[in-house]
N, C-alpha and C positions, 0 to 999 in steps of 0.2 A: 584533511579529510578527520573528523577526532576516531580516536581508537575505536575499534570496534564495528565502527559502521562500514567500512571498506568491505566491499563484496568479494568475497573468496571463492565463490563458486557459482556457475550458472544453472538454474532450475527448469527441468522442462516442464513446458507452460501445461499440459497436458496433466503431469502429475502433481502441477499445483493445484489446480482447478479440480480436480477428483480430490484432492485433500481439504481445500476449502468447501465445496459444496457438499463433504460428509457432515457439516453441522448445521444449526437450521439458522436462519436471521436472527433468533433471539440469542443465540450463543456467539454471536460476532458484537464485538462493544468497542464502545470508545472509550476512552480516557481522558481525564484532566488537560493532559497533554497534547492531547489529537488536535485541538485546536487551539492553541495558544499562539500560533503567529498571524490568527486572521485578526481583520475589525468584527466589529460587532455586525455591520452589514453584509460581511462576508460569511457571518457564521449563520447569517437566515436562509442563504444560498446552498451552503456545505455544510448539511447536517449530518448525521451519525447515520440515517436513514438513506441519502445520496452515496455515503461512501461503501454501505453495505450492498448498495446496487450495482457498484463498478465491481466489487468483489464477485457476486452473484451472478452477473449477468452480461460484462463486458467481458471480453478476451485482451488479457495483457499480450503485450509484444514484447516483455522482456520480464524474467522473475531469476532474482540473483538471491543467496545466502548470505549473508554477512556475518561477521567474524564472532560478533555477539549471540549470534542463532535467531536473529529475526529477519525475513522476508523483505526485501526491496521488490517492489511491485510496479511497473512502469506500464503507462495506459497511455493513448492518445487524448487529446483532450480537443482541443480548437485552437484554429488557424495557426498551425505550426506549434501548438503548447503542448506540454504532455504534463500529465502527472505523477506523480513519485509516491507509493502509498506504503509507509513502513508497518506490518504486520508480526506478531509475537505468536506463534500457533501452541498452544495449551491443550495438554488431553482433553478438557472439559469445556472450552472456548478460544475464541480469537480476540486478541484484542489490534485493534487499530492504534497503534502509538502515534503516529502523525501521518501528515503528508503535506506535500508542497507543488508547487508550480513549477516546471523546468523548461527549458530551452532546449533546444536539438543538442547542441554543443555539450551540455552537462548530461546527457546519457553515457553511461561507461561503457566502455569495450571490454568485454569479458569472452 
């Protein structure tokens, strides 16, 4: 795992949700880096709006704080797949740094 991406602390899900819901949807932004792993076809399906919906309306099963200060947020996706969304929370906004699909064996034990 690259330096700074290691999860150093488990975060209470309720605390994370309360923090995220303190922002408006407009304050949650995607960066150029957010979608770099996706093909053009996947970019049509997984939009910034779709990721905002995860953050606002879905309940993660695990949230961890990374060494760099970003949050790794894990959601159930479909058919034994999971989605890991990396977010950076700032005073004024939330940046969705990146996201990717993982399998159960890739879920960290913290």
